[in-house]
FILUM-374071 format. One record per residue: residue in one letter; x, z, y of N, C-alpha, C in turn. Coordinates in pm, whole numbers, plus 50000, padded with zeros to 5 digits. Layout:
# residues N
AXZYXZYXZY...
# end
This chain:
# residues 679
X774780950033458775090962833522774070966333630X773750956233716772830958833825771450962533772X771060956433659769750959633602769710974133554X770790978733494770850992633448770771002233566X771500999133674771461007533792770071007733855X769400996233856768050995533912767071003733829X767131002133699766171008833611766391023933605X767581028533638767871042933634767951049133773X767521041733874767621046734012766771059234033X765731060933951764871072833965765631085733934X766801084533871767601096333842768321101833965X768481093634068769281097734184768781110834245X767481112534269767041125434325767151137134226X767171133934095767121144633996768451151833980X769561145334018770861151934006770921164534094X770621163534224770631175934304769531185634264X768391180634211767351189734165767841197934047X768551191533954769121198833841770131209233888X770931205633988771891215334043771161227234104X770071224634175769281235434234768761244934126X768181239234020767661247633913768751255933845X769921249833824771031256933760771511268533847X771601266233979772071276834069771061288334073X769771284934080768751295434085768741303633956X769031296933844769021303933716770251312833700X771401308233749772651315333727773091323833846X772601320533967772961327534089774481327834105X775061339434127776501340234152777341337634028X776691337033913777431333633791777611318633776X776921310933861777091296433857778511292733902X778931281133864780291276333893780521276334045X781511284234089781791285234232780691292034308X779981301334241778831308334300777791298434350X777691287134282776701277034317777241265534398X778321267434470778841257034558779301244734479X780081246934375780631235634300779541228534219X778521235934177777401229634106776661220334201X776391225234324775701216934424776521204634459X777831206334475778701194934508778721185034392X778781190134270778801181134154777511173134145X776351179834165775081172734159774981161834264X775391165034387775321154934492776381144134473X777521147534416778561137634392778091127134291X777441131534184776911122134085775851113234148X774961119334229773951111434299774601101434394X775671105534460776381096734552777021084934479X777661087734367778271076834289777211066834242X776091071934195775011063134149774471054834266X774241061234381773671054134495774621043734551X775911047334563776891037834616777091026134520X777121029034390777241018334291776031009034298X774861014834317773651006634329773710997934453X774161003534565774270995734688775260984234671X776430987334616777430976734596776920966134498X776180970734396775630961234301774650951734366X773810956934457772850948334525773540938934623X774650943634683775370935134778776030923334708X776660926134593777460915834528776770908934411X775570913634372774880907234260774360893434301X774400883834211773810870734242772320872134268X771760864034356770330865034388769440863934265X769880856634162769040854934043768810868033970X769670877933995769510890733925768530900033995X768100896434115767130904834184765770903834116X765050914834121763670914934074762760916034195X761680908334194760680908834302761320906334439X762070895234448762690891134573763620901834630X764510906534551765520915734600765130930234591X764060933434521763680947334506763270949934363X763340962234324762880966234191761900977534207X760740976334142759700986334155759200990134017X759061002833995758521007933868757591019533900X756531020833824755561031333853754741034333730X754071045433733753101049033631751931056033700X750741053833647749531059833703749301073333636X749241083933716749031097233659747611102433680X746831095533765745441099533785744711088233854X743401088533844742551078833914741521086633995X741401083134122740481090134210739681079834289X738361080934281737451071834351737751057234315X738101055134188738361041634141739711036034182X740561044234245741871039634290742951047734219X744041041234182745091048434108745961057034200X746361068534149747381076934212748621075834125X749741071934186750891067734107752131076134136X753011076234037754381080834053755271068734031X756181066334121757021054534104758151054234204X759001044534190760121042934283760301028234314X760841025634429761141011934471762581011834523X763341002334476764711000534523764830986534579X765000985834709765310973134775766520975634866X766830966034948768030967435031767940979335126X766760981235186766580992435279766741005835208X766071007435093766151020035019767571022734969X768261012234924769611014334872770571018734983X770431013035102771261017235215770991031835250X769711035535253769361049435286769871059135181X769721055535053770211064334947771711066634959X772451056034983773901057234997774251065735118X773591063335230773871070935351773571085835332X772411088935276772011102935257772971110135164X773331103935054774171110634956775611112235005X776141102135072777531102935120777651113935226X776781113535326776851123535433776551137435379X775561138635291775231151635234776381157235153X777041148735077778181153434997779281159235086X779591152435195780621157435287780191170635351X778911171935382778401184535439778481195635336X778181192535208778271202635102779701207835090X780671198635093782071202635083782461211335203X782061207035322782341214635444781751228735435X780581229835373779891242735367780661253135287X781511248635195782291258135116783141266935207X783731260835310784531268535403783701275835506X782681269035559781891274935667781061286735620X780481285735499779591296235448780321306635364X781631305835358782401315335276782111329635321X781791338135223781511352035252780081354935292X779231344535296777841346735335777111354535226X776221363535268775501371935171774571363735082X774111352335133773151344135058773791330835017X775031331534978775821319634945775161311034836X774811316434721774181307934617772821302434661X772051310634731770731306134778770871294334873X771881294834958772121283835051772351270734976X773231270934877773531258634805772371254034718X771561263334670770351259334596769391252134689X769231257234811768271251234903768741237834956X770041236334984770501223335032770421212934920X770581217234795770391207934683768941203634673X768021213234689766591209834688766261200834806X766911203134918766731194635036767141180135003X768281178634937768731165334899767751158534806X767231165934708766221160434617765001155734695X764541163734789763331160534864763521147734946X764661146635013764891134935097765041122435012X765751123334902765941111534815764621107434750X763781117234717762451113934665761641106234768X761721110634892761031103735001761531089335015X762841087635002763441074435027763041064334921X763031068134794762791058334689761321057634648X760441065234711759021064834675758441050934701X757581046534610756971033434626755531034334676X755091046534710753721048134760753671059534859X752631059434940752511069135049752301083335000X751571085034889751311098534841752591105234795X753411098234718754671103934673755621106134790X755601096934886756411098935006755961111435080X754661113835083754131125635151754581138435081X754681138034949755171149734875756621152634915X757471142334913758861144134958758931148335103X758041142735183757961145935327757721160835349X756751166335278756421180535294757491189535232X758101185035124759191192935065760371193835161X760641183035232761701183335333761381193635440X760111194035483759711204035582759841218235531X759471220235404759581233535345761041237935336X761921228935293763341232335282763941235035419X763541227335519764061229735654763641243435704X762421247535671761961260935709762861271635648X763191269935520764031279835453765461279735507X765991267935538767381267035581767571270935727X766621267235813766711271535953766641286835962X765791292635876765681307135872766571313635768X767691307135737768601312335634769031326635666X769371329035792769701342735835768431349035892X767471351335806766131355335849766101369335910X767151377235887767161390635947767321389836099X767771378336150767801376136294766441371036340X765831377936433764491374136477764471359836533X765531356036604765571342536663765551331836555X766251334336442766261324636333764901323836265X764281335336243762951335436181761931328336270X762001330836401761071324236493761311309236499X762581305136496762891290836498762371283836373X762491290436258761991284536133760481282836140X759791292936189758331291836201757941281036302X758681280336411758381270236512758551256136456X759621253836381759841240736321758741237436222X758371247136141757361244736037756001241636099X755581249636197754261247936257754191235136339X755241232336416755251220136498755151207736410X755861207836299755791196236210754421194936145X753731206136124752391205236066751431197836158X751651198836289750801191836384750911176736361X752141171736355752321157436330751921153436190X752201161936093751891158635954750401157635928X749591164636009748141163435994747701149036024X748261143236131747961129236160748451120036050X749631122935995750181115035885749231115235766X748721127035732747811128435619746511120735642X745971121435764744741114035795744981099035783X746151094435828746491080235814746541075835669X747101084135583747131081135440745711080235385X744851089335426743471089335379742711076935425X742991072435548742351060235598742751048235514X744041046835485744511035635404744001036735261X743871048835209743341050635074741871046635068X741131049235177739711045935180739481030835187X740361023635255740141009335275741011000435188X742111005635135743030997435058742820998434909X743490989934834743360990234688744071002234625X745151006834685745891018534638746811022734751X747661032634725748601037234827749991031334808X750151022234713751451016034693751741006534809X752981007234861753330999234978753060984434956X753530979034845753400964734820751940960434819X751050968434761749630964834755748960966134891X749390975934971748850977235107749220965035190X750460960635180750910949235260750200936335216X750000934535086749260922835038747820923235088X747210935135082745830936435130745730933335279X746770936635355746770933435498746850918535522X747750911935452747920897535473746700889735426X745970894935328744760888335279743500893435348X743690901535453742590906535536741580914935458X742030921335350741160930535278740990943535356X742010947035435741940958735524741770953435666X740700957235736740530952535875741730956535960X742220947236042743410949936121743180961236221X741940962736270741660973736362741840987136292X741360988036167741531000336089743011002536059X743710991736024745140992935993745940997536115X745540992936235746220997236356746041012136381X744831017136358744581031536372745401039336269X745441034236145746221040936040747701041236076X748211030236133749621029836174749911040336281X749011041536378749201051636483749171065736426X748291068036328748211081236266749461084336184X749961074436112751211076436038752361079536133X752351073136248753411075436345753381089736399X752211096236397752141110236436753081118736350X753131115536220754061122636133755501120436174X755821108036213757191105036257757511112236388X756521113836476756751120936601757181135236573X756531141636475756901155336441758221156036367X758361148136263759541149236177760811144636249X760701134136330761871128936402761961134236544X761221145036573761351152336700761191143336821X760121135336821759841126836935758921134137033X758971130237158758061135537259756621133237213X755741143237219755911156537278756171167637176X756501164037049756741174036946758231176136921X759051174337025760501175337010761001189637021X760121199037056760571212437096761151220636981X760861216936857761341225036744762821222936717X763331211036746764681207636699765791215536769X765751217436901766821225636962766851239936908X765691245836885765651259436832766161260136689X766121248736618766601248436481768101250836472X768791251236588770221254236590770521268536544X769461276736526769661290336479770141290636334X769931279736262770431279036125771931276936122X772551278136004773991275335992774311261136038X775491259236092775871246136145775811234936041X776231237035915776051226235817774581222335800X773691231935814772251228835808771871220135926X772411223136043772141214936161772601200636136X773781199036078774281185536048773411178635946X772971186135845772151180335739770791176035791X770161184835870768831182035921768861171236029X769851171936117769841163636237770651150836223X771201148236107771991136036092771441127035982X771431131935859771161122835747769821124835681X769161135935704767971138535623766711139835706X766341151935743764991154335792764591145535909X765371145336016764981137636133765031122536106X765821118636006765861104435970764611100235896X763861109935842762691106635760761631099235841X761401103435964760391096936046760741082536077X762001080136114762451066536143762371057936017X762801063635905762751056135779761321052735741X760391062135761759001059535727758451047835808X758741047435938758291036336021758901023235971X760171023535933760821011535880760221007335746X759891017035661759341014035530757961007535539X757131012435630755781006635645755740997135764X756890991435801756960982935919755970971335916X755690965035799754670954435800753320959035853X752990971635829751730977135881751740977036033X752860980936094752970980836240753050966536293X753810958136224754040944536273752760936336271X751980937236163750780929136150749650933936239X749750946236290748700951436378749140952036524X750230945036558750740946136694749820939836798X748860931536752747890925736846746660934536863X746600945736786745440954536790745720966536882X744810969036975744940980637064744500993036988X745351003236985745021015536913744961027637005X745661027437118745701038937208745851033937350X744811036437432744831032437572745181017537589X744681009437498744930995137506746280990637457X747070999737397748410996537349748380994437199X749220985437152749360983437008750220994536949X750190995736816750961006236750752461004636776X752970992436776754400990336802754760993936946X753880990837039754130994437178754141009637195X753261016537123753261031137126754581036537073X755081030636964756371034736908757481033037012X757501021437077758551018737176758431028037296X757211030437343757011038837460757411053337432X756981058537318757361072237281758871073237266X759481063237203760931063237186761661063237320X761181055237415761831054337545761711067337623X760511073237623760321086137691761231096737629X761301096737496762091106837426763571105537458X764101093337457765551091837479765941095837620X765081093037718765411096937856765241111937877X764131117337830763861131537849764951140237787X765301137437662766311145437593767691143837657X768011131737703769321129437765769441137337895X768371137737973768401145438099768581160338070X767901165537969768011179737935769411183037884X770001173937805771311176637745772391178637850X772221172637968773261173338072773491187638120X772481196238112772591209738170772681220838066X772721217537938772791228037836774231233037819X774381245637789775711251737777776091255137633X775111256437544775391259037403775871246137338X777011246637270777621234537216776711227437116X775951235137039775051229036941773771223737005X773291230337110772061225637174772271212337246X773461210237300773761197137359773611186337253X774161188837136774071179137028772651177736975X771891188636981770501188036936769691178637025X769831180237156769121171237247769681157037239X770951155837209771531142637185770871136037065X770641143736959769971138336841768571133336876X767831141336953766491137236994766571124037071X767531123137160767681110937241768011098837153X768911100437059769291089236973768171085136879X767371094736836766191091336757765221083236842X765171086336972764351078237062764841063937068X766161061937067766711048337063766261041036936X766301047936823765891041536697764431037336703X763571046236753762151042836765761951031436863X762721031436971762631020537068762991007337002X764061007436920764450995236850763350990236756X762780999236677761700995236587760480990436665X760250996536781759120992436863759260978636924X760480973336925760680959736975760260949036875X759780953436758759260943836661760340937036581X760130924336557761030916736471762470916936522X762630916236654763980915536712764750928536696X764040939836686764740952636686764710960236557X764080954736452763950962036326765320965736268X766160955836250767470958436190768320967336280X768200965436412768970973636506768600988436492X767290991236482766871005136467767391011436340X767331003936229767821009136101769341010736104X770031001236165771501002036172771941014136254X771231016836363771581028636443771291041436366X770291041236280770011052836195771201055636104X771801045236050772931046935958774181051536032X774511044836141775731048636214775591062536276X774391065436327774161078536389774331089736287X773921087436163774071097736059775541101636045X776431092036056777861094836039778451101836160X778261096036280778951102336394778251115036441X776951116536416776301129036456776631140036355X776721136836227777181146736130778601151236166X779431141736206780791144936250780771154536368X779931151936466779881160336585779341174236554X778321175136471777791188336436778811196336355X779441189836258780441196936181781641200536268X781951191736364783011195036459782661207036544X781411207736588780981219536665781031232036578X780671230436450780781241936359782211246436342X783131236836338784541240336328785001247936453X784511243636568784841250536693784291264836691X783041266236649782431279536642783171288336541X783551282336428784301289736325785661294136379X786271285536461787611288636511787641297436634X786521298236708786501306036832785551317936825X784501316636745783511327436737782491327236849X782491316836933781531315937044780881302137043X779721301037110779021288337120778831283737264X779071292537360778961289037501780181280837542X779951268337585781061259537618781871264437737X781251272137828781971277037944782951288137909X782891293037787783881302937741785011296437662X784961283437648785981276237571786971269837666X787551258737623788551251737703789921252237639X790641241137652792011240637602792141240837452X791101236837379791161237537232791871225537170X792241215537251792921203837196794221207737129X794961216937189796241220937132796071230537015X795041238937020794871249036916794091243736795X793261233636816792451228036707792551212736712X793731207136687793911192636707793081184036613X792981187736486792201179536391790731179236432X790201190736468788811191436513788641183636643X789571185036734789441178836866789461163536857X790411157936784790511143336779789361136936702X788941143336595787771137836524786511139136609X786391150236683785251151936773785261141236882X786441137836928786561127537032786131113936978X786451111036852786001098536790784471098336782X783881109436740782431110136734781801108536871X782431114336973781921113037110781951098537156X783051091537129783151077437167782101069037096X781851072136970780831064836896779441067336953X779151079936985777841083337040777651077237179X778701077237258778601071837394778551056637396X778781050237283778721035637278779951028937333X781111035037311782371029337359782911019637254X783301007937297783890998137206785251003137158X785581001737028784870994636921784221004236820X783821016036864783301026036771781871022636729X781401029536622780191025336553778971024636643X778811034636730777631034936815777551023236911X778691017436946778681005937036777890994436976X778110991436849777460980036787775980982636761X775650994436709774260997036674773400998736799X773911005936899773121007937021772990994837098X774030986837099773960974137170772940964637108X772770965336977771740957036914770360961036962X770140974036978768840978637031768670973937174X769710975237255769630970737393769410955637402X770030948337312769850933837310768410930137274X767840937637179766440935237142765520938137260X765830948637336765030951737455765190941037562X766420936237577766680925737677765840913337649X765710909837522764950897837487763460900137474X763020912737480761610915637457760940921937578X761580932237637760980939437749762100944837837X762300938837953763420942538039763280956638095X762040961338115761860974938166762430985138068X762140983237941762700992137840764220991137838X764750979137860766200977337858766880985837965X766380985238088767040992638195766881007638178X765731011938129765551026238102766511030937992X766691022537890767621026037782769061026337833X769381017837930770721018037988770951030938068X769921035738135770041048738203770311059638100X769621058837986769891068337879771311067337828X771861055137820773241053337776774221059637875X773931058238004774761064538107774751079638092X773561085438073773451099938059774131104837930X774041096737823774711100437698776211101837718X776801091737783778241092437810778571104137902X777681107237996777921118238089777931131738017X776891134737939776851148237879777871149837768X778251139037701779281140337599780671141937661X780911135037773782171137037846782251151437896X781151156437948781071170437992781411179937878X780871177337761781111186237647782581185937605X783141174037596784541172937555785451179937654X785211178137783786071184337884785951199537879X784711204637871784521219137872785111225737747X785071218737634785491224937508786991222937483X787501210937505788851207737457789901206037567X789471202737688790461199937792790701212237880X791741211337962792011221938057792621234337992X792451245438059792991258238011791851266937958X792161276037865791121285137814790501293237928X789181294237928788481301438035788271316138001X788211319337872787941333037830789141338037749X789931347037803791131351737731790801359437604X789561363837589789191371337468788941362237349X788871349237374788641339637266789981335137209X790221337937083791471334137018791171323436913X791411311036949791021299736864792061296936758X791591291536646792491287036540791821275336468X792661266936408792141255236338791411259436210X790411251636172789641254536052790441250435929X790081255635811790811252235689790581237635648X791411232235559791281218135518789931214735457X789291224335389788001221435328786961217835435X787231221735561786341218235670786851206235750X788151204735764788681193935846788721180535772X788891180635639788931168035564787601160635574X786431167235556785171159935580785071154435721X785651161535821785651156335957786431143235965X787551142635895788361130435900787671118735831X786991121435719786261110735650785141105535739X784371114735798783301110535887783861103636011X785031108136057785681101536169786031087036138X786451084536015786741070835973785481062235981X784371067535929783111059935934782671057836079X782811068236163782391066936303783231056536376X784461054836333785341045236399785121030936352X784821029036222784851015536167783531010636108X782561019436089781321015036024780571004736107X780731005236238780010995836323780350981336298X781530978636243781940964736224781090957336121X780410964736031779540957735936778310952036006X778060956536129776960950936207777440942436323X778700938736320779270930736428778920916036409X778510909036514778220894636501779480886236481X780670892436502781920884936490782470885136348X781880893336260782380894236123781300889236029X781490877335977780570871135881779140870835934X778980869536066777650868236122776760880336104X777320892136114776560904636105776130907435961X777030913635885776780916435743775560925435723X775430935535808774310944735789772980937635809X772930928935910771680921835936771330912335823X772320906435762772050897735648771510905535529X771910918035517771480926135402770150933135429X769970938335549768740945535584768080938435701X767020931335673766230925135779764790924135733X763920920935825762490920635797761970906335808X761360901835700760700888835700759200891335706X758530886635810757090889435822756320884435702X755390892435650754630888335531753830875635552X753390873135675752590861135698753450849035735X754750850835736755650839735766756710838335658X756330841035533757290840735424757950827035417X759230827435407759990815035404760710812235534X760310818635642760990817235769762010828535783X763190825135819764230835335831763960844135952X764240856935936764100866136048765190863536151X764860865336276765820863036382766940873236376X768170868636389769310877736390769500883236530X769790896236536770020902136667771160895136740X772180890836663773330884236723772960870636780X771840864736735771450851536782770540852136904X770120864336944769280865637062770100862137185X769470856037286770220852237407770620864437487X771730863037560772170873637650773080883837588X773640880937468774460890737400775670894937480X776390885637538777580888837615777260896737740X776180892937810775790900037931775360914337900X774600915937792774150929237753775350938037718X776310932237647777520939737610778260944437736X778350935737834779040939337958778300950338032X776980948838044776190958838117776270972338048X776090972637915776100985337842777470991937849X778540983937846779880989537858780100995737995X779620988938100779750994238235778971007338251X777771007938195776981020138204777661031638129X778201028538011778871039037933780121043938003X780941034738050782161038738120781831045738251X780741041638314780301048438436779921062838408X779251065238295778911078938257780141087238229X781121081238162782381088238134783091091738265X783181081938355783871084238482783171095038564X781851094538569781101104538645781291118438585X781341119138452781581131938385782951137538417X783951128738422785311133238455785371138338599X784731131038690784731135138831784061148638848X782971151038774782221163438790782911175438725X783491173338608783891184838526785391186138500X786191176038539787621176838509788361186638600X787701190838707788301200538800789641195538854X789671182438881790891176638937790901178539089X792061179739149792131181939295791571170339375X791571158139318791081146439392789581144739379X788941152539291787511150939268786721156139389X785791148339435784981152039551783661158739511X783371159039381782111164739334782411176139237X781441184739221781551195639124780181197639061X780101205038948778801207438886777801213938979X778291221739076777381228439169776641218539258X777191206439272776511196439353775201191839290X775091193739158773851190139091772731200039123X773131212039167772151222639190771561222439330X772031213439413771501212739549771351198039588X770701195839699770471182339743769291176039670X769271162739665768111155739607767941157939457X769031162439389768941164339244768601178539203X768381187639300768221201639264766951203939181X765861196939215764631198939140764741193038999X765421181638989765651176038856766551185138774X767531191238841768421200738772767631212738719X766741218138802765941229638759765071225938640X764441214238647763611209738535764451207938409X765631201838424766501199538309767001212638250X767421221838338767951234638292766901242338214X765651241138255764551248138189763811239438089X764451228338050763911219537945762521214537980X762331211838111761071206738163759891215938129X760191228438100759181238838078758221235537965X758661227437869757781224137757757451236537675X758451244937650758201256937571757211266137642X757391267537774756471275937850755061269837852X755001256637863753701249937863752981252037730X753701250137620753091251937489752761266737463X753601275437518753321289837504752031293437577X751861287537697750681290737778749421284037727X749561272737661748381265437615748171267037464X749041261237387748841261437243748921275337182X750021282637214750221295737152749201305837205X749141307037338748191316737395746751312537369X746501299537370745161294837338744771298737196X745711297337105745441301336967745221316336956X746061324037029745891338537028744561342737090X744171336037201742881339137263741731335637170X741861324337102740831320537005740761330736893X741941335336847741951345536742741321358536793X741621362136921741031374236978739521372836990X739071361037034737631358637046736961359436909X737641353836809737081354536673737021369036625X738041376836661738041390936620736891398536687X736701395936819735591402436889734251398236832X734101385336805732871380336742732651387036607X733741388636533733641394836401733261409636413X733891416436514733651430836529732261433836584X731891426236691730691430036766729451421536734X729631411036658728471402936619728291403236468X729281398036397729151397436252729081411436192X730081419936229730081433536174728861441436219X728471439736349727291446936398726031442536322X725921429636298724761424636224724771430136081X725981430036021726081435335884725751450235883X726271457535986725961471835994724461474036011X723831465836098722381467036119721621464535990X722051453935919721401451035793721611462235694X722781468435699723051479735610722161491635642X722031494535776721161505635815719711502835780X719291490335801717921486835765717701488335615X718711484635541718611485935395718521500635356X719341509135423719291523435394717921529235429X717361525335548716041530135587714981525735488X715071513135450714111508035350714251515535218X715491518835184715711526335060715081540235070X715241546535189714651559835205713121559235200X712551549135269711101547535264710621544835122X711371536535054711011533534915711111546134829X712151554334857712301566734782711151576434809X710761577534941709641586434975708351581834907X708081568734916706871563234853706911565434702X708111563834646708251565634502708031580334462X708591589434549708501603734516707091609234537X706461605534651705221612334690703951604034667X704101591734628702911583634598702911579334452X703931571434419703951566234282704101577534181X705111586334206705331597234110704111606534103X703501609834221702331618734219701151612334149X700961599234172699891592234103700101592433952X701331590133914701651590633771701441604633717X701841614733796701651628633754700161632033740X699341627233837697901629933832697261623333711X697701611233684697171604233567697501611833440X698751616533436699151624333319698341637333308X698141644133425697351656733422695931654133376X695301643033427693931639733387693851636933238X694871629633190694871626733046695011639732966X695821648933015695991661732947694701669932949X694061669833067692811677433077691741671732985X691631658532982690651652232892690961655732748X692221655932716692621659632579692241673932547X692441682532648692111696732626690621698432600X689791691032681688331691932662687941686932525X688481675232489688151669532357688611678932247X689771684832270690291694132169689361706032151X688741710832260687831722132250686521718332180X686131705832194684901701432128685071699931978X686201697631931686451695731787686871709131725X685771717831698686061731131641685991731331489X685291721331431685141721031284683901728631234X683091734231328681881741731287680661732731303X679901730331192678801720631190677671725231282X677371738331284676281743131366676531740631515X677781741331559678081738231698677881723431727X678251715031629678061700531648676571697531661X675701704531577674251701931581673691706631714X674161718231761673681723431890674091713932002X675291709331997675771700032099674981687132096X674791681931974674041669331961672641671132015X671981682731980670611685332028670591686232179X671641692332239671721693532385671821679932451X672601671432390672761657832446671431650432438X670731651832322669451644832305668461649832410X668431663132431667501668732530667831663532669X669111662732703669511657632835669101643032852X669311635132747668951620932754667451619232774X666621627332694665151626332705664731630432846X665371640932900665011645433034665291634733138X666401627933122666741617233216665751605733207X665351602133083664391591233066663051595033127X662611607433103661321611733159661371611633311X662481616333363662621616533510662611602533568X663211593133494663331579433545662001572033531X661221574733419659991566933394658761573933449X658881586133486657761593333547656801599433447X657271600533323656411607133225656371622033253X655281628133230655141642733227653671646233246
# end
């Protein structure tokens, strides 16, 4: 059975692709106007992926191919003596990602039936989310960088279409363009990294690149540069500092799109790519690639900056979806930080990617339910929704607890593994990550209080619970957010997730990878992280619960020593203004300079050459008319005159010929006498 599932794994992305094609062909005539076709395609892909995952978990080791992975490929072209391939690889990491993507996507598809009901572009929406699923799954199972890059760019293209789904709104169209262009900046580095590895490696297949690294066929210095360039793509796709600015604006798309992009698919692509090529980062960690830092250190540093920056900004945002957007950026920073910790944090980073997909999809869909039930997105216009929207409220609370890292919810286990890896590797990163954990609990407590607790603040808002087609996916995701973390618990079978997904260094084959649960300081780290999380919750309650005993209020953040930090946070540290003043205006100024150069230099030169050509043409015409033509005319006249004379000489009278001949003879004799002096 497992062999059949492995050999047919390439079909997993094709199910949603077939659904996309069917919807585009049939439009509103498709089953359920496209919705049920999209759900059916993703459901089949989900069943296949989950069956494959369970098969790999329970199959005897003897049934594994290539040490627990199965790889198949075909060469479709050869370039510069190197093969370009189409293929897929299924190992433990890919199987986990396939299952996660399909399960979460399926629940989002079902939720979309209620949320997108009545939308003018209903079939187009389901066609695009199906294509999105195909693109992400293609990226996940690709066995080479070129095919991964194809899926990578397709994901970007689909996100552009989905963020701008309501393109008649200028804000949505601008957000789609911003996401697309910002990602192109990072993707350019990704493409250059692929080209570097193609130039020095035997092919672009992951397995061959890793073998070439261990056998020193690729210089480690070159490999370190390539790793840093590939990470540029992850910075853009996973919204890491400084290319994080596109993701909050992407909230202009429909809320299910926000959940799809920010939970299971697009933003996960960057983290997954780093995990997939992790041997490249791990084997080059002794090589300085940027300011004396190794590629893994760069990953950890960017991740740490991102998680803190986004967490600080999230504290002051008022739009319910933008808070979650900055939360996503922050949590992606945690994942990158975990991967940057090397061997100790690899599994932790991947585990947080999986748990985050569940509880962040839950939170985004919960926010969509709130928006659907109230018609507003400003949290200060909400309040008291616990009684009016109980299913949404309680599932949202579960997602909040998971995100804040409260025991025993999923985020507690995955985030604590990252913190434990930092504790054993770099204490500075650990304490900074704990500050991020405190801020996470603070802004999520703020959101819950403003949205669900207290009394309604705006009497014009009449809230109602969402239909079951929207609340049932919330409950399923709530179950995962509550219990999924236990598969990574050190107390249950010694961390099941770590046993299934871990990294064995290529140059240390045969040595078991260190388990996060076996790192020293686990109990102390758990205590510290719990205190920081509960401290954030308590501080949030004191600030926003509006209790009579509270000595602080949100206005206290606007004055005193925190006022400047508040201003920076409220204005998102002016990144948009900075990029507007430099990148955007710089591009516009360059375009203006190019236009002026074109108008006053290139066009002027062309005009001058045109005028010179016209003058030369006129001179040539004058010379042709009054010299060449006249000369030709004179030659013709002379020829005519000579003909006329000859014609007059040929009269046909013999006596005239004799007289003429005698005259010529007399003239000749006279000339001879004159010349010789006879006479």
